[in-house]
N, CA, C and O of each residue as an XYZ file, in Angstrom:
480
protein
N      68.316     31.580     96.498
C      69.534     32.404     96.361
C      69.095     33.845     96.042
O      68.287     34.050     95.136
N      69.596     34.805     96.746
C      69.238     36.187     96.523
C      70.433     36.934     95.920
O      71.591     36.606     96.179
N      70.122     37.925     95.126
C      71.161     38.736     94.517
C      71.536     39.871     95.452
O      70.671     40.484     96.079
N      72.834     40.149     95.541
C      73.289     41.271     96.351
C      73.457     42.485     95.488
O      74.095     42.385     94.440
N      72.931     43.615     95.854
C      73.020     44.831     95.119
C      74.304     45.534     95.585
O      74.476     45.778     96.780
N      75.214     45.864     94.636
C      76.458     46.571     95.030
C      76.112     47.882     95.728
O      75.112     48.523     95.405
N      76.954     48.277     96.694
C      76.645     49.475     97.493
C      76.649     50.743     96.694
O      75.968     51.704     97.053
N      77.438     50.774     95.564
C      77.477     52.023     94.779
C      76.209     52.304     93.978
O      76.047     53.393     93.428
N      75.279     51.288     93.909
C      74.065     51.514     93.181
C      72.890     51.889     94.100
O      71.818     52.264     93.627
N      73.112     51.782     95.425
C      72.059     52.143     96.321
C      71.915     53.669     96.397
O      72.910     54.376     96.557
N      70.706     54.167     96.286
C      70.562     55.635     96.347
C      70.939     56.163     97.720
O      70.524     55.607     98.736
N      71.717     57.223     97.755
C      72.165     57.809     99.006
C      71.170     58.889     99.476
O      71.088     59.207    100.662
N      70.448     59.418     98.546
C      69.399     60.375     98.887
C      68.331     60.320     97.799
O      68.529     59.713     96.747
N      67.218     60.952     98.063
C      66.120     60.878     97.136
C      66.391     61.733     95.909
O      66.814     62.882     96.029
N      66.141     61.157     94.696
C      66.344     61.980     93.481
C      65.294     63.089     93.390
O      64.214     63.005     93.975
N      65.641     64.092     92.663
C      64.685     65.184     92.406
C      63.552     64.662     91.585
O      63.751     63.733     90.803
N      62.353     65.216     91.723
C      61.220     64.720     90.916
C      61.454     64.996     89.432
O      62.088     65.977     89.045
N      60.910     64.082     88.615
C      61.060     64.246     87.138
C      60.106     65.339     86.655
O      58.975     65.469     87.124
N      60.605     66.107     85.712
C      59.798     67.099     85.037
C      59.001     66.379     83.989
O      59.536     65.494     83.323
N      57.762     66.713     83.815
C      56.909     66.034     82.837
C      57.367     66.278     81.413
O      57.210     65.409     80.555
N      57.947     67.481     81.142
C      58.414     67.793     79.805
C      59.692     67.085     79.482
O      59.928     66.756     78.319
N      60.534     66.833     80.467
C      61.842     66.225     80.282
C      61.842     64.877     80.924
O      61.734     64.777     82.147
N      61.961     63.813     80.129
C      61.893     62.448     80.632
C      63.242     61.947     81.141
O      63.351     60.786     81.535
N      64.299     62.814     81.141
C      65.568     62.427     81.692
C      65.453     62.344     83.222
O      64.842     63.210     83.848
N      66.039     61.306     83.815
C      66.006     61.249     85.286
C      66.804     62.386     85.904
O      67.804     62.834     85.345
N      66.365     62.832     87.027
C      67.062     63.911     87.771
C      67.890     63.250     88.864
O      67.479     62.256     89.463
N      69.039     63.811     89.106
C      69.937     63.277     90.131
C      70.285     64.365     91.112
O      70.308     65.546     90.765
N      70.556     63.966     92.338
C      71.007     64.918     93.349
C      72.474     65.267     93.074
O      73.176     64.500     92.415
N      72.942     66.414     93.570
C      74.336     66.772     93.382
C      75.309     65.692     93.923
O      76.379     65.465     93.358
N      74.910     65.046     95.012
C      75.754     64.009     95.617
C      75.870     62.800     94.669
O      76.950     62.236     94.499
N      74.737     62.415     94.056
C      74.774     61.299     93.108
C      75.618     61.618     91.891
O      76.352     60.761     91.398
N      75.521     62.837     91.404
C      76.279     63.257     90.192
C      77.767     63.225     90.526
O      78.565     62.750     89.718
N      78.154     63.719     91.699
C      79.561     63.794     92.057
C      80.158     62.400     92.293
O      81.323     62.172     91.966
N      79.387     61.474     92.849
C      79.884     60.138     93.224
C      79.723     59.114     92.139
O      80.295     58.029     92.254
N      78.980     59.388     91.092
C      78.665     58.381     90.092
C      79.786     58.260     89.058
O      80.444     59.234     88.693
N      79.969     57.014     88.603
C      80.886     56.743     87.516
C      80.102     56.509     86.230
O      80.700     56.317     85.171
N      78.802     56.522     86.303
C      77.963     56.259     85.142
C      77.290     57.474     84.570
O      76.833     57.427     83.427
N      77.203     58.570     85.312
C      76.601     59.798     84.834
C      77.681     60.592     84.127
O      78.740     60.848     84.700
N      77.424     60.986     82.885
C      78.421     61.706     82.074
C      78.619     63.100     82.630
O      77.669     63.853     82.838
N      79.900     63.426     82.866
C      80.283     64.764     83.300
C      81.340     65.267     82.321
O      82.325     64.574     82.064
N      81.145     66.460     81.778
C      82.080     67.036     80.876
C      83.370     67.399     81.575
O      83.347     67.932     82.685
N      84.523     67.111     80.927
C      85.805     67.432     81.529
C      86.184     68.886     81.284
O      87.058     69.422     81.965
N      85.539     69.524     80.323
C      85.913     70.914     80.039
C      84.821     71.867     80.508
O      83.648     71.498     80.550
N      85.202     73.086     80.858
C      84.191     74.041     81.326
C      83.269     74.484     80.163
O      83.640     74.433     78.990
N      82.093     74.905     80.537
C      81.124     75.370     79.526
C      80.870     76.849     79.668
O      80.878     77.392     80.773
N      80.640     77.512     78.523
C      80.252     78.904     78.410
C      81.284     79.873     78.959
O      80.951     80.949     79.455
N      82.566     79.460     78.860
C      83.659     80.348     79.183
C      84.283     80.836     77.845
O      83.911     80.354     76.775
N      85.207     81.772     77.920
C      85.825     82.288     76.679
C      86.441     81.174     75.904
O      86.258     81.111     74.688
N      87.181     80.264     76.556
C      87.842     79.177     75.810
C      86.812     78.233     75.181
O      87.064     77.674     74.114
N      85.644     78.047     75.834
C      84.591     77.220     75.269
C      84.094     77.805     73.928
O      83.920     77.081     72.948
N      83.874     79.113     73.913
C      83.415     79.771     72.671
C      84.514     79.718     71.587
O      84.230     79.435     70.423
N      85.760     79.993     71.983
C      86.868     79.929     71.025
C      86.995     78.519     70.463
O      87.217     78.351     69.264
N      86.859     77.518     71.305
C      86.932     76.121     70.870
C      85.916     75.823     69.765
O      86.252     75.270     68.718
N      84.668     76.204     70.030
C      83.602     75.887     69.059
C      83.702     76.734     67.786
O      83.487     76.228     66.685
N      84.020     77.993     67.933
C      84.167     78.859     66.741
C      85.334     78.366     65.898
O      85.216     78.283     64.676
N      86.463     78.036     66.529
C      87.641     77.511     65.812
C      87.308     76.202     65.123
O      87.767     75.953     64.008
N      86.509     75.357     65.777
C      86.142     74.083     65.169
C      85.296     74.282     63.922
O      85.495     73.599     62.918
N      84.339     75.230     63.982
C      83.499     75.532     62.811
C      84.343     76.115     61.700
O      84.136     75.785     60.532
N      85.305     76.989     62.042
C      86.192     77.584     61.008
C      87.005     76.462     60.359
O      87.131     76.428     59.135
N      87.557     75.542     61.158
C      88.346     74.433     60.572
C      87.515     73.531     59.688
O      87.979     73.090     58.636
N      86.283     73.250     60.106
C      85.408     72.432     59.247
C      85.082     73.158     57.943
O      84.974     72.530     56.889
N      84.929     74.454     58.013
C      84.675     75.230     56.780
C      85.889     75.172     55.857
O      85.759     75.055     54.639
N      87.084     75.258     56.474
C      88.311     75.183     55.664
C      88.461     73.805     55.013
O      88.897     73.705     53.867
N      88.104     72.756     55.735
C      88.171     71.412     55.176
C      87.195     71.228     54.026
O      87.499     70.547     53.046
N      86.015     71.840     54.149
C      85.018     71.762     53.084
C      85.530     72.464     51.832
O      85.371     71.974     50.714
N      86.143     73.612     52.045
C      86.734     74.347     50.902
C      87.864     73.584     50.270
O      88.001     73.561     49.047
N      88.693     72.945     51.112
C      89.796     72.122     50.608
C      89.304     70.946     49.800
O      89.870     70.630     48.754
N      88.233     70.276     50.281
C      87.690     69.124     49.599
C      87.109     69.476     48.263
O      87.187     68.676     47.330
N      86.517     70.669     48.136
C      85.933     71.078     46.868
C      86.963     71.693     45.918
O      86.710     71.835     44.722
N      88.132     72.056     46.469
C      89.151     72.707     45.620
C      88.771     74.074     45.171
O      89.268     74.570     44.160
N      87.874     74.704     45.927
C      87.310     75.997     45.529
C      88.351     77.113     45.542
O      88.556     77.765     44.518
N      89.014     77.347     46.675
C      89.926     78.476     46.777
C      91.021     78.125     47.805
O      90.795     78.246     49.009
N      92.205     77.692     47.335
C      93.282     77.290     48.260
C      93.721     78.380     49.211
O      94.060     78.095     50.360
N      93.723     79.648     48.750
C      94.117     80.746     49.649
C      93.132     80.880     50.786
O      93.555     81.050     51.930
N      91.841     80.812     50.528
C      90.829     80.912     51.586
C      90.943     79.722     52.532
O      90.761     79.868     53.740
N      91.248     78.532     51.979
C      91.446     77.360     52.796
C      92.581     77.561     53.774
O      92.422     77.253     54.955
N      93.721     78.066     53.332
C      94.861     78.261     54.201
C      94.563     79.332     55.244
O      94.919     79.172     56.411
N      93.918     80.417     54.839
C      93.596     81.497     55.811
C      92.644     80.999     56.900
O      92.863     81.274     58.080
N      91.578     80.262     56.517
C      90.665     79.712     57.509
C      91.310     78.689     58.406
O      91.097     78.693     59.619
N      92.106     77.804     57.813
C      92.796     76.796     58.596
C      93.721     77.416     59.609
O      93.756     76.992     60.764
N      94.470     78.414     59.194
C      95.418     79.126     60.097
C      94.645     79.830     61.231
O      95.076     79.825     62.384
N      93.526     80.418     60.889
C      92.693     81.090     61.895
C      92.173     80.084     62.926
O      92.239     80.319     64.132
N      91.661     78.976     62.431
C      91.157     77.925     63.350
C      92.247     77.356     64.227
O      92.028     77.108     65.413
N      93.434     77.145     63.648
C      94.552     76.583     64.422
C      95.006     77.581     65.483
O      95.339     77.168     66.594
N      95.029     78.858     65.188
C      95.419     79.859     66.174
C      94.393     79.844     67.319
O      94.777     79.969     68.482
N      93.114     79.696     67.014
C      92.116     79.576     68.082
C      92.364     78.357     68.943
O      92.248     78.422     70.167
N      92.701     77.251     68.318
C      92.975     76.025     69.084
C      94.258     76.130     69.903
O      94.354     75.517     70.966
N      95.237     76.887     69.436
C      96.440     77.117     70.235
C      96.074     77.858     71.514
O      96.548     77.526     72.600
N      95.218     78.872     71.363
C      94.741     79.639     72.541
C      94.086     78.680     73.535
O      94.407     78.702     74.724
N      93.152     77.824     73.043
C      92.447     76.893     73.909
C      93.421     75.936     74.602
O      93.302     75.693     75.803
N      94.388     75.391     73.847
C      95.289     74.447     74.436
C      96.216     75.117     75.478
O      96.609     74.487     76.459
N      96.553     76.383     75.252
C      97.344     77.108     76.266
C      96.494     77.353     77.533
O      97.005     77.221     78.646
N      95.253     77.693     77.381
C      94.389     77.913     78.555
C      94.200     76.597     79.317
O      94.184     76.602     80.548
N      94.059     75.494     78.622
C      93.880     74.192     79.243
C      95.212     73.587     79.718
O      95.225     72.596     80.449
N      96.307     74.184     79.302
C      97.644     73.683     79.660
C      97.827     72.223     79.207
O      98.391     71.407     79.937
N      97.353     71.913     78.022
C      97.438     70.569     77.445
C      98.620     70.555     76.507
O      98.546     71.099     75.405
N      99.710     69.940     76.930
C     100.953     69.941     76.150
C     100.815     69.255     74.787
O     101.383     69.717     73.797
N     100.059     68.154     74.738
C      99.897     67.467     73.449
C      99.163     68.370     72.447
O      99.537     68.433     71.276
N      98.131     69.058     72.906
C      97.381     69.936     72.022
C      98.240     71.134     71.612
O      98.181     71.593     70.472
N      99.052     71.639     72.580
C      99.927     72.769     72.267
C     100.892     72.379     71.147
O     101.093     73.129     70.192
N     101.482     71.196     71.283
C     102.446     70.715     70.293
C     101.755     70.509     68.942
O     102.249     70.993     67.923
N     100.642     69.813     68.917
C      99.934     69.504     67.695
C      99.486     70.775     66.968
O      99.739     70.939     65.775
N      98.823     71.664     67.694
C      98.321     72.885     67.068
C      99.438     73.881     66.741
O      99.327     74.652     65.788
N     100.513     73.861     67.536
C     101.651     74.719     67.225
C     102.358     74.313     65.941
O     102.719     75.157     65.121
N     102.550     73.012     65.783
C     103.193     72.490     64.559
C     102.251     72.736     63.363
O     102.700     73.161     62.299
N     100.955     72.471     63.540
C     100.005     72.696     62.444
C      99.960     74.179     62.045
O      99.881     74.496     60.859
N     100.010     75.079     63.022
C     100.019     76.516     62.728
C     101.279     76.882     61.947
O     101.226     77.624     60.967
N     102.414     76.345     62.403
C     103.690     76.625     61.673
C     103.607     76.143     60.221
O     104.000     76.865     59.305
N     103.098     74.928     60.009
C     102.992     74.380     58.656
C     102.044     75.236     57.826
O     102.354     75.544     56.676
N     100.905     75.625     58.370
C      99.946     76.443     57.628
C     100.513     77.823     57.340
O     100.284     78.375     56.264
N     101.250     78.386     58.289
C     101.886     79.711     58.069
C     102.909     79.605     56.954
O     103.003     80.515     56.131
N     103.681     78.526     56.899
C     104.644     78.357     55.823
C     103.897     78.215     54.465
O     104.340     78.749     53.448
N     102.791     77.506     54.474
C     101.990     77.362     53.277
C     101.422     78.705     52.820
O     101.351     78.982     51.623
N     101.021     79.527     53.774
C     100.468     80.838     53.444
C     101.581     81.715     52.829
O     101.371     82.368     51.807
N     102.757     81.716     53.463
C     103.888     82.487     52.914
C     104.312     82.010     51.542
O     104.638     82.813     50.669
N     104.306     80.692     51.354
C     104.590     80.133     50.043
C     103.581     80.562     48.989
O     103.931     80.885     47.853
N     102.301     80.555     49.407
C     101.238     80.940     48.459
C     101.364     82.433     48.105
O     101.158     82.811     46.951
N     101.691     83.259     49.063
C     101.847     84.702     48.850
C     103.107     85.030     48.018
O     103.149     86.039     47.314
N     104.115     84.173     48.112
C     105.376     84.434     47.416
C     105.257     84.127     45.901
O     106.115     84.544     45.124
N     104.229     83.423     45.495
C     104.087     83.089     44.068
C     103.697     84.281     43.248
O     103.538     84.169     42.032
């Protein structure tokens, strides 16, 4: 009894030679496009929204660290609001309605918290 190899696993063209420094296998553009097993990022890289996404994420993580330590609530609100505004920009560029709603509501809540803090 012989095993049948599914047609999607048969190489369609020769892979690029492996680099000795990098042990990751190399794939042809055709293999990358047609594969369901090779990871492909859904978001663009090194664009303005990519940088805003990562900077906003670092700002939000900093705000959470400040919140967890109880160091300075005003700084926490300011950093959180800044990070959320960055994520609103990213969600608008990506036209992702769920992210627009989530980050919009979070920005509104943080803005109300900031106004409340300033009113004291």
